[in-house]
Backbone as JSON, one array per atom type, in Angstrom:
{
  "sequence": "MPQAASDKRDLLLEPLVQNIPDAVTAVVVTIDGLPYSLYQQKVIDIEEDRLSPMTAAGWSLSDRILSELRQGDFRHTIITGTKGTIVFVALGDQHVLTLCVKKIASYNGLLAQLEPLLKPICDYMGVSEVRFFV",
  "N": [[16.62, -24.72, -5.07], [13.47, -23.68, -6.22], [12.11, -20.37, -5.97], [9.37, -19.65, -3.87], [6.06, -18.58, -4.83], [4.9, -16.7, -3.09], [7.18, -15.66, -1.84], [8.41, -14.32, -3.99], [6.46, -12.38, -4.48], [6.61, -10.95, -2.09], [9.21, -9.91, -2.3], [8.82, -8.11, -4.36], [7.86, -5.89, -3.11], [10.01, -4.84, -1.8], [11.62, -2.73, -3.11], [9.92, -0.51, -2.71], [10.0, -0.03, 0.06], [12.73, 0.23, 0.45], [13.45, 2.42, -1.17], [11.92, 4.63, -0.53], [12.25, 7.23, 1.6], [12.41, 6.67, 5.08], [10.38, 4.74, 5.03], [8.9, 1.86, 6.39], [7.33, -0.45, 6.31], [5.55, -2.41, 3.91], [2.57, -3.67, 2.64], [0.45, -5.78, 0.75], [-2.88, -6.52, 0.26], [-5.88, -8.45, -0.35], [-9.12, -7.09, -1.15], [-10.79, -8.33, 0.54], [-9.35, -8.74, 2.78], [-7.35, -10.65, 2.83], [-3.98, -11.72, 3.06], [-1.54, -10.83, 0.61], [1.08, -10.02, -0.06], [4.05, -9.08, 1.8], [6.44, -6.85, 3.08], [8.94, -5.89, 5.28], [11.1, -3.47, 6.45], [11.87, -2.58, 8.91], [10.62, -3.95, 11.85], [7.48, -3.03, 12.88], [5.54, -2.01, 15.72], [3.28, -3.95, 15.65], [1.16, -6.69, 15.12], [1.64, -8.98, 12.47], [-0.59, -10.36, 11.46], [-2.61, -8.59, 11.84], [-2.3, -6.49, 10.11], [-3.35, -7.04, 7.52], [-6.3, -7.27, 7.8], [-6.73, -4.67, 8.81], [-5.89, -3.08, 6.69], [-7.78, -3.79, 4.73], [-10.07, -2.84, 6.03], [-9.47, -0.1, 6.19], [-9.45, 0.54, 3.45], [-12.13, -0.1, 2.83], [-13.64, 1.68, 4.44], [-12.71, 4.16, 3.45], [-13.52, 3.93, 0.77], [-16.3, 3.84, 1.12], [-16.84, 6.36, 2.24], [-16.08, 8.03, 0.1], [-17.98, 7.19, -1.79], [-20.45, 7.85, -0.53], [-20.19, 10.62, -0.41], [-20.15, 11.2, -3.01], [-17.74, 11.28, -4.59], [-16.4, 9.79, -6.47], [-14.37, 6.95, -7.51], [-12.29, 5.01, -5.29], [-8.89, 5.85, -4.86], [-6.53, 6.54, -3.33], [-5.65, 6.87, 0.15], [-4.5, 8.9, 2.77], [-3.27, 8.72, 5.97], [-2.28, 10.43, 8.75], [-0.41, 10.36, 11.68], [0.96, 11.12, 14.95], [3.35, 9.79, 15.01], [3.89, 8.83, 12.5], [2.99, 8.06, 9.04], [0.41, 6.56, 7.17], [-0.31, 5.09, 4.1], [-2.87, 4.16, 2.02], [-3.37, 2.48, -0.98], [-5.15, 1.89, -3.92], [-4.81, -0.98, -5.84], [-5.71, -1.82, -8.69], [-8.97, -3.39, -8.83], [-9.15, -5.26, -6.85], [-7.13, -5.38, -4.92], [-5.19, -3.84, -2.29], [-2.67, -1.63, -1.31], [-0.75, -1.04, 1.58], [1.34, 1.34, 2.92], [3.69, 2.04, 5.32], [5.15, 4.82, 6.76], [7.64, 6.51, 8.52], [8.17, 9.33, 8.66], [7.39, 12.14, 6.58], [8.25, 14.57, 4.11], [6.65, 15.83, 2.27], [3.39, 15.37, 1.05], [2.65, 15.23, -1.68], [5.19, 14.81, -2.74], [5.79, 12.29, -1.66], [3.8, 10.7, -2.92], [4.57, 11.09, -5.58], [7.06, 9.81, -5.56], [6.23, 7.24, -4.99], [4.55, 6.38, -7.09], [6.06, 5.54, -9.58], [7.42, 3.37, -8.47], [5.46, 1.55, -8.01], [4.87, 0.43, -10.45], [6.25, -2.08, -11.3], [5.04, -3.85, -9.5], [2.32, -3.62, -10.14], [2.48, -4.52, -12.8], [3.27, -7.22, -12.38], [1.0, -8.13, -11.03], [-0.88, -7.8, -12.94], [-2.5, -5.53, -13.19], [-3.77, -2.26, -14.09], [-1.65, 0.64, -14.22], [-1.08, 2.69, -11.34], [-2.36, 5.89, -10.89], [-1.79, 8.88, -9.45], [-2.07, 11.59, -9.87], [-4.07, 12.26, -11.74]],
  "CA": [[15.2, -24.82, -4.85], [12.81, -22.5, -6.79], [11.51, -19.45, -5.02], [7.91, -19.74, -3.77], [5.37, -17.42, -5.38], [4.72, -15.68, -2.06], [8.47, -15.01, -1.65], [8.59, -13.39, -5.11], [5.56, -11.24, -4.26], [7.16, -10.15, -0.99], [10.38, -9.19, -2.81], [8.35, -7.01, -5.2], [7.63, -4.72, -2.27], [11.28, -4.36, -1.23], [12.01, -1.4, -3.6], [9.1, 0.54, -2.09], [10.49, 0.26, 1.41], [14.14, 0.63, 0.37], [13.65, 3.67, -1.92], [11.15, 5.74, 0.02], [12.87, 7.55, 2.89], [11.68, 6.4, 6.31], [9.37, 3.69, 4.9], [9.26, 0.71, 7.22], [6.53, -1.64, 5.98], [4.6, -2.39, 2.8], [1.76, -4.89, 2.58], [-0.63, -5.8, -0.23], [-3.91, -7.47, 0.65], [-7.09, -8.42, -1.15], [-10.12, -6.24, -0.52], [-11.42, -9.16, 1.57], [-8.46, -8.78, 3.94], [-6.42, -11.77, 2.77], [-2.63, -11.25, 2.73], [-0.99, -11.14, -0.71], [2.53, -9.91, 0.1], [4.47, -8.24, 2.91], [7.87, -6.61, 3.22], [9.23, -4.97, 6.38], [12.49, -3.12, 6.68], [11.94, -2.61, 10.36], [9.37, -4.45, 12.39], [6.76, -2.03, 13.66], [4.88, -2.62, 16.88], [1.96, -4.45, 15.29], [1.2, -8.08, 14.68], [1.46, -9.1, 11.02], [-1.93, -10.82, 11.11], [-3.54, -7.47, 11.99], [-2.11, -5.56, 9.0], [-4.26, -7.34, 6.41], [-7.67, -6.8, 8.03], [-6.77, -3.21, 8.96], [-5.8, -2.53, 5.34], [-9.1, -3.97, 4.1], [-11.0, -1.93, 6.71], [-9.13, 1.26, 5.74], [-9.96, 0.69, 2.09], [-13.59, -0.14, 2.85], [-14.14, 2.94, 4.99], [-12.39, 5.21, 2.49], [-14.39, 3.74, -0.39], [-17.66, 4.18, 1.52], [-16.9, 7.81, 2.38], [-16.08, 8.58, -1.26], [-19.26, 6.87, -2.41], [-21.5, 8.64, 0.11], [-20.0, 12.03, -0.75], [-20.16, 11.25, -4.48], [-16.42, 11.76, -5.01], [-15.79, 8.87, -7.42], [-13.77, 5.7, -7.07], [-11.15, 5.08, -4.39], [-7.54, 5.79, -5.42], [-5.61, 6.43, -2.2], [-5.96, 7.58, 1.39], [-3.33, 9.15, 3.6], [-3.61, 8.94, 7.38], [-1.07, 10.85, 9.43], [-0.45, 10.43, 13.14], [2.09, 11.82, 15.56], [4.58, 9.02, 14.84], [4.08, 8.34, 11.14], [1.96, 8.19, 8.03], [-0.03, 5.34, 6.5], [-0.9, 5.36, 2.8], [-3.6, 3.07, 1.37], [-3.43, 2.72, -2.43], [-5.86, 0.85, -4.68], [-4.09, -1.65, -6.93], [-6.81, -2.44, -9.41], [-10.23, -3.47, -8.11], [-9.17, -6.35, -5.88], [-6.01, -5.34, -3.99], [-4.86, -2.56, -1.68], [-1.35, -1.52, -0.72], [-0.54, -0.17, 2.74], [2.73, 1.71, 3.12], [3.91, 2.73, 6.59], [6.3, 5.71, 6.66], [7.85, 7.2, 9.8], [7.95, 10.77, 8.47], [7.46, 12.57, 5.19], [8.41, 16.01, 3.95], [5.58, 16.34, 1.41], [2.47, 14.33, 0.57], [2.81, 15.11, -3.13], [6.49, 14.21, -2.97], [5.66, 10.86, -1.37], [3.02, 10.07, -3.99], [5.39, 11.12, -6.8], [8.05, 8.74, -5.42], [5.54, 5.95, -4.92], [3.93, 6.0, -8.37], [6.87, 4.68, -10.47], [7.81, 2.15, -7.77], [4.34, 0.61, -8.06], [4.73, -0.15, -11.78], [6.56, -3.52, -11.36], [4.04, -4.59, -8.72], [1.11, -3.65, -10.96], [2.76, -5.41, -13.93], [3.25, -8.59, -11.87], [-0.36, -8.47, -10.66], [-1.76, -7.66, -14.1], [-3.45, -4.42, -13.04], [-3.28, -1.03, -14.71], [-0.8, 1.46, -13.37], [-1.71, 3.61, -10.41], [-2.13, 7.29, -11.25], [-2.22, 9.71, -8.35], [-2.3, 12.98, -10.26], [-4.9, 12.32, -12.95]],
  "C": [[14.53, -23.55, -5.4], [12.14, -21.67, -5.7], [9.99, -19.61, -5.03], [7.29, -18.46, -4.31], [5.21, -16.32, -4.34], [6.03, -14.95, -1.77], [8.73, -13.99, -2.75], [7.7, -12.17, -4.92], [6.09, -10.35, -3.15], [8.34, -9.31, -1.47], [9.99, -8.04, -3.73], [8.16, -5.73, -4.39], [8.91, -4.11, -1.71], [11.68, -2.99, -1.78], [11.19, -0.26, -3.02], [9.71, 0.96, -0.76], [11.93, 0.76, 1.37], [14.32, 2.02, -0.25], [12.82, 4.85, -1.45], [11.72, 6.03, 1.41], [11.9, 7.31, 4.05], [10.51, 5.43, 6.17], [9.83, 2.49, 5.71], [8.53, -0.57, 6.83], [5.67, -1.38, 4.76], [3.87, -3.72, 2.8], [0.71, -4.72, 1.5], [-1.61, -6.88, 0.22], [-5.06, -7.4, -0.36], [-8.1, -7.53, -0.44], [-10.9, -7.01, 0.54], [-10.54, -9.3, 2.81], [-7.5, -9.95, 3.96], [-5.03, -11.27, 2.37], [-2.18, -11.72, 1.34], [0.54, -11.09, -0.65], [2.85, -8.92, 1.21], [5.98, -8.08, 2.85], [8.06, -5.59, 4.33], [10.72, -4.73, 6.47], [12.77, -3.16, 8.17], [10.59, -3.1, 10.86], [8.73, -3.34, 13.22], [6.0, -2.76, 14.77], [3.44, -3.01, 16.55], [2.11, -5.88, 14.82], [0.87, -8.16, 13.2], [0.04, -9.49, 10.65], [-2.99, -9.73, 11.29], [-3.44, -6.51, 10.8], [-3.12, -5.79, 7.87], [-5.69, -6.89, 6.67], [-7.76, -5.29, 8.21], [-6.68, -2.53, 7.6], [-7.15, -2.62, 4.65], [-10.12, -3.02, 4.72], [-10.75, -0.48, 6.29], [-9.63, 1.53, 4.34], [-11.48, 0.79, 2.1], [-14.19, 1.17, 3.35], [-13.89, 4.1, 4.03], [-13.32, 5.15, 1.28], [-15.83, 4.17, -0.07], [-17.83, 5.69, 1.64], [-16.95, 8.47, 1.0], [-17.41, 8.37, -1.96], [-20.38, 7.76, -1.85], [-21.41, 10.13, -0.25], [-19.9, 12.26, -2.25], [-18.86, 11.85, -5.04], [-15.69, 10.78, -5.91], [-15.2, 7.64, -6.76], [-12.54, 5.95, -6.2], [-9.84, 4.97, -5.16], [-6.52, 5.61, -4.3], [-6.14, 7.25, -1.02], [-4.66, 7.75, 2.16], [-3.82, 9.46, 5.01], [-2.3, 9.28, 8.1], [-1.31, 10.96, 10.92], [0.78, 11.13, 13.66], [3.4, 11.08, 15.34], [4.78, 8.49, 13.42], [2.86, 8.52, 10.27], [1.67, 6.83, 7.41], [-0.68, 5.75, 5.18], [-1.57, 4.08, 2.32], [-3.73, 3.41, -0.1], [-4.17, 1.57, -3.09], [-4.94, 0.32, -5.77], [-5.12, -2.45, -7.7], [-8.06, -2.45, -8.53], [-10.2, -4.44, -6.94], [-8.08, -6.3, -4.82], [-5.74, -3.92, -3.5], [-3.46, -2.66, -1.09], [-1.43, -0.63, 0.51], [0.96, 0.08, 2.85], [2.82, 2.5, 4.41], [5.21, 3.51, 6.5], [6.42, 6.48, 7.97], [7.62, 8.69, 9.69], [8.08, 11.09, 6.99], [7.58, 14.09, 5.15], [7.23, 16.61, 3.2], [4.7, 15.19, 0.96], [2.62, 14.14, -0.93], [4.14, 14.48, -3.49], [6.46, 12.71, -2.73], [4.92, 10.14, -2.48], [3.81, 10.04, -5.3], [6.48, 10.05, -6.74], [7.41, 7.37, -5.53], [5.06, 5.47, -6.29], [4.82, 5.14, -9.26], [7.31, 3.38, -9.8], [6.69, 1.11, -7.77], [4.21, -0.09, -9.41], [5.09, -1.64, -11.83], [5.56, -4.38, -10.59], [2.76, -4.73, -9.53], [1.3, -4.57, -12.16], [2.67, -6.87, -13.51], [1.82, -9.05, -11.58], [-1.33, -8.38, -11.82], [-2.82, -6.59, -13.94], [-2.87, -3.18, -13.71], [-2.49, -0.21, -13.7], [-1.64, 2.36, -12.48], [-1.36, 5.03, -10.84], [-2.67, 8.15, -10.13], [-2.67, 11.09, -8.81], [-3.1, 13.11, -11.55], [-6.17, 13.07, -12.64]]
}
């Protein structure tokens, strides 16, 4: 039986979670909050149907702050709490990635690891590559 398109999209996120130390969840959603793909190595204490709208809200708030402060277009946001870090990354104009990581040694190190792992996802989605350090 052929693999469903959503299954293929979910598997695209597997290398992110498998190759970034302490990553537990990756989700891609549309900027409207609709789920596009999800991969979880470990289930975190959150309902899956909440990840998509929270990702869209995180993008929206970040984009608004950047606009109001005249800092250009949204690229990524990092939110760190006492138990982990969340990274929102723009994938083109219509999609946002959320990556949940339990702990990180360096923000720049995390972004450097993340950038090449996003290339196959961007290629599949037909968006230009993500550049963190431009």
